[in-house]
C-alpha positions in Angstrom: -21.5 13.6 149.1 -25.1 13.1 150.2 -27.4 11.9 147.5 -30.7 13.7 146.9 -33.4 12.0 144.8 -35.8 14.1 142.9 -39.2 12.4 142.2 -40.8 13.6 139.0 -44.1 12.6 137.5 -45.7 13.1 134.1 -49.1 14.5 134.6 -51.9 12.3 133.3 -49.3 10.5 131.3 -51.3 8.0 129.3 -54.1 10.4 128.4 -51.5 13.1 127.6 -49.7 10.8 125.2 -53.0 10.0 123.5 -53.7 13.7 123.0 -50.3 14.2 121.6 -50.7 11.2 119.3 -54.2 12.4 118.2 -54.3 16.2 118.3 -58.1 16.2 117.6 -58.5 15.0 121.2 -56.8 18.1 122.7 -59.1 20.0 125.0 -61.7 17.2 125.1 -62.4 15.0 128.1 -60.5 11.8 127.3 -60.3 8.5 129.1 -58.5 5.3 128.3 -60.6 2.1 128.3 -59.9 -1.5 127.6 -62.7 -1.9 125.1 -64.6 1.3 124.5 -66.7 -0.2 121.7 -68.1 -2.9 124.0 -69.0 0.0 126.5 -68.0 -2.1 129.5 -65.0 -2.0 131.7 -63.4 0.8 133.7 -61.5 4.1 133.1 -57.8 3.2 133.1 -56.6 6.8 132.9 -58.0 10.2 132.2 -57.0 13.8 131.4 -57.6 17.0 133.3 -60.7 17.8 131.2 -62.3 14.5 132.2 -61.2 14.9 135.8 -63.0 18.2 135.9 -66.3 16.3 135.4 -65.5 14.1 138.4 -64.3 11.1 136.4 -61.8 9.0 138.3 -59.6 6.1 137.4 -61.5 2.9 138.1 -64.9 4.4 137.3 -67.1 2.1 135.2 -67.4 3.4 131.7 -71.2 3.8 132.0 -70.6 6.0 135.0 -68.0 8.1 133.3 -70.4 8.6 130.3 -73.2 9.6 132.7 -70.9 12.2 134.4 -69.6 13.5 131.0 -71.7 12.6 128.0 -69.0 14.1 125.6 -66.2 12.0 127.0 -64.0 10.3 124.4 -62.9 6.7 125.2 -59.8 5.6 123.5 -57.9 2.2 123.6 -54.4 2.2 125.0 -51.2 2.3 122.9 -48.5 0.8 125.0 -45.8 1.3 122.3 -46.4 5.1 122.4 -46.2 5.2 126.2 -42.9 3.4 126.1 -41.5 5.9 123.5 -42.6 9.0 125.4 -41.5 7.5 128.7 -38.0 7.0 127.3 -38.0 10.6 126.1 -39.0 11.9 129.5 -36.3 9.7 131.2 -33.7 11.3 128.8 -34.7 14.8 129.9 -34.6 14.0 133.6 -31.3 12.1 133.3 -29.7 15.2 131.6 -30.5 17.5 134.5 -27.3 18.2 136.3 -28.5 18.3 139.9 -25.9 17.8 142.6 -26.1 18.4 146.3 -23.1 18.8 148.6 -23.6 18.2 152.3 -20.9 20.8 153.3 -22.6 23.5 151.2 -25.9 22.7 152.9 -24.5 23.4 156.4 -24.4 27.1 155.8 -27.8 28.8 155.8 -26.7 31.4 153.2 -25.2 28.8 150.9 -28.2 26.5 151.5 -30.5 29.1 150.0 -28.2 29.4 147.0 -28.2 25.6 146.6 -32.0 25.4 146.7 -32.2 28.2 144.1 -29.8 26.3 141.8 -31.8 23.1 142.4 -35.1 24.8 141.6 -33.7 26.4 138.5 -32.4 23.1 137.2 -35.8 21.4 137.9 -37.7 24.3 136.2 -35.3 24.1 133.2 -35.9 20.4 132.9 -39.7 20.8 133.1 -39.7 23.4 130.4 -37.4 21.5 128.1 -39.4 18.3 128.5 -42.7 20.0 127.7 -41.2 21.9 124.8 -39.5 18.9 123.2 -42.1 16.1 124.0 -45.3 18.0 124.7 -45.6 16.2 128.1 -46.0 18.1 131.4 -43.4 17.0 133.9 -44.3 17.6 137.6 
């Protein structure tokens, strides 16, 4: 049996976890920074709201603040990232996706295999988001 590997990614993972951990951050532009109080350093990660202002990972904090005066800088919480990462791994590990080379040889059956695969991926994404609050891509 041929092995197919599905690559999945958690969207804006660190910033997403911070917004889950601190619900008051939801909907606000958020960026992780080493020492936000010192106001120096770089953006380590950001959410979609911050990205919409043109903020990129690696931007100096002063530049991010200039692009988005309302940005919220938060320190990182590695222990939380490990917890949520484990949760996401459990969801993806529980997705029963299999591929059989002989099934893929038939065009009609191939379409069915792709539909089953897509449904399993979709189910895993929905389950992960519902249970953990994280968006799986």
